C-alpha positions, 0 to 999 in steps of 0.5 A: 385365304383366297386359296383357302376359300376356294379349296372350301368351295370346289369341296362344298359345292361338288358335294351339295350338287348331288342334293341341289341338282335339279336333274339328279340322275346326272349323278349316275353318269360315270363322266359327272361322277369323275368330274365331282371327284376331281373337284372335291380332289383339288379342292382338298389340295387347295385347302391344304396349300391355302391354310398353310400359306396364311401363316400366323395370325392373330387368334380370334379366340384363344383355345382353353388349356388341355383341349388337345385331349378333348381334340385327341378323344373327338378325333378318335370318335370322328374318324371310327364314325367314318368307318362305320359304313365301310365296315359294316359296324353295329351303328351302321343301322343306328346313325343315318349320317356317320361320315357327316357326323365324323366331319361335324365332330372333326371340325369341332375337334380342330376349333378347340384347339385353333383359334386363327381366322384361317382355322375358324374359316376352314373348320367352321365352313366344313362343319357348317357344311356337314350340318347343311348336308345331313338336313338336305339328306332328311328333307329328301325323305325317310332313312331306309336303314341298312342291314344290321352291321356286325361285331367283327365290323366294329373290330375292323373299324377300330383297328382301322380307326387306330391305324389311320389315327396313328398315320394322322398323328404322324403326319401332324407331329412331322408338320410341328403339331404335336397333338399329344401335347394337351395344349397348342400354342 
């Protein structure tokens, strides 16, 4: 689980650097941005490797039957929220933190269907990180709302969401975790 925790730290700390750094102008330097992106990428790789290395463990809790369906619904919403800003959805000026909200929903969705210690550590940590980021951003100052989005942006986002969801589901099926079973072992 050490590799998993190291991966989580390499995700969380670079993301928090921007919020907590006393000299925020450093984030404007391309070298710093590249280094932060590199650390985050290494963190993701280590999380995947560490998560896969943990192997079978006794559950801390047993997911309720049928939670796979709730997971699938929350995942669709989560992926949609990730695309709100990029697609300029009509929600862009209504939700201050669409990506972080999507991340929180992603974490909750996975906690609904995974009760093993590695899942609780990974998804729980990333869910807590998303909430902490939202709090830190809110404390930094008032929200400067972006220009309103468009219905065309929503259509683009919906198409992108369905494509990405399909790819994620395919990867999960290939890894032996079919998200369409409704109940997971």
